[in-house]
C-alpha positions as CSV (number, residue, x, y, z in Angstrom):
1,M,-65.5,123.0,19.4
2,H,-65.1,125.4,16.7
3,R,-61.4,124.2,16.2
4,N,-62.5,120.4,16.2
5,V,-65.1,121.3,13.4
6,L,-62.4,123.0,11.3
7,L,-60.0,120.1,11.8
8,N,-63.0,117.7,10.6
9,L,-63.8,119.6,7.5
10,Y,-60.0,119.9,6.5
11,A,-59.6,116.1,7.2
12,L,-62.6,115.7,4.7
13,S,-61.3,117.8,2.1
14,C,-57.9,115.9,2.2
15,L,-59.9,112.8,1.1
16,Y,-59.9,113.8,-2.6
17,F,-56.3,115.0,-2.3
18,I,-55.3,111.4,-0.9
19,F,-56.8,109.4,-3.8
20,T,-55.2,111.6,-6.6
21,A,-52.0,111.9,-4.7
22,L,-51.4,108.4,-4.5
23,F,-50.4,108.3,-7.9
24,L,-48.7,111.5,-8.6
25,K,-45.2,111.1,-7.2
26,E,-45.0,114.9,-7.1
27,L,-47.6,114.9,-4.3
28,H,-46.5,111.9,-2.4
29,N,-44.3,113.9,0.3
30,G,-47.2,116.5,0.9
31,L,-49.6,113.6,1.4
32,A,-47.3,112.0,3.9
33,Q,-46.7,115.2,5.7
34,I,-50.7,115.7,5.9
35,L,-51.4,112.3,7.3
36,K,-48.7,112.8,9.8
37,F,-50.1,116.1,10.9
38,L,-54.0,114.7,11.2
39,L,-52.8,111.2,12.7
40,G,-50.8,113.2,15.4
41,K,-53.8,115.4,16.7
42,V,-55.7,112.4,18.2
43,Q,-54.3,109.3,19.8
44,P,-54.9,106.5,18.8
45,S,-55.6,107.2,15.2
46,E,-55.7,105.4,11.8
47,A,-55.9,106.6,8.2
48,M,-57.3,103.8,6.0
49,F,-57.7,104.1,2.2
50,F,-58.0,101.7,-0.8
51,G,-55.7,102.0,-3.5
52,P,-54.3,99.6,-6.3
53,K,-50.5,99.0,-6.5
54,R,-50.1,100.6,-10.3
55,G,-46.8,99.7,-10.7
56,V,-44.1,101.3,-8.2
57,S,-46.3,104.3,-7.4
58,L,-48.0,102.8,-4.3
59,D,-44.3,101.6,-3.0
60,E,-43.1,104.9,-3.4
61,F,-45.7,106.4,-1.7
62,L,-45.2,104.0,1.2
63,E,-41.6,104.9,1.2
64,R,-42.4,108.6,2.0
65,I,-44.7,107.2,4.6
66,K,-42.0,105.2,6.6
67,E,-39.5,108.3,6.1
68,C,-42.4,110.6,8.0
69,G,-42.3,108.1,11.0
70,L,-45.3,106.4,10.1
71,R,-46.5,102.9,9.9
72,F,-48.5,101.0,7.4
73,S,-49.9,97.7,6.7
74,I,-51.2,96.5,3.5
75,A,-54.6,93.9,3.2
76,E,-55.3,92.1,0.2
77,N,-57.9,90.0,1.4
78,Y,-60.1,92.2,3.5
79,G,-63.6,91.0,2.7
80,A,-65.1,87.5,1.4
81,E,-67.4,89.0,-1.4
82,I,-64.7,91.5,-2.6
83,W,-62.3,88.6,-2.7
84,K,-64.8,86.4,-4.6
85,R,-65.2,89.1,-7.2
86,H,-61.6,89.8,-7.8
87,K,-60.6,85.9,-7.9
88,E,-63.5,85.8,-10.7
89,L,-62.0,88.8,-12.8
90,L,-58.5,87.2,-12.4
91,D,-59.9,84.1,-13.8
92,G,-61.9,85.7,-16.6
93,T,-65.0,84.6,-15.4
94,G,-66.2,88.2,-14.8
95,P,-67.4,90.9,-16.8
96,W,-64.1,93.0,-17.1
97,P,-61.9,90.9,-19.7
98,S,-58.9,93.5,-19.3
99,Y,-58.8,93.3,-15.5
100,Q,-55.4,93.5,-14.3
101,K,-54.9,92.8,-10.7
102,D,-51.8,95.6,-10.3
103,H,-53.6,98.2,-11.8
104,C,-57.2,97.7,-10.7
105,Y,-57.5,95.6,-7.3
106,P,-57.8,98.2,-4.5
107,L,-55.5,97.1,-1.5
108,L,-56.3,98.0,1.9
109,I,-53.7,100.4,3.4
110,K,-53.8,101.1,7.1
111,I,-51.6,104.2,8.2
112,T,-50.7,105.0,11.9
113,V,-48.4,106.8,14.1
């Protein structure tokens, strides 16, 4: 039981690291290794997070994921209300005039072993 609690705390502390590491190229490999470690502990398991494309940053991170032997999927339209708001922002009818899909819209990324 104690070991499981520690693993859960470790996983939670990694969440902040994940969000930061998505856009810092020098952290991509470490994040991929952490995900491989955590996902390998219990099967089946899946890591899910949201992040915008932001140029090539997300693509480069997903390359590290593949190199670690992990799989991923990306969903752009994962909720009707979110998609509706996204479309409004793209059309310029929303409250965010400088909205840019590539820089702002969070994609849903799922990573598995």
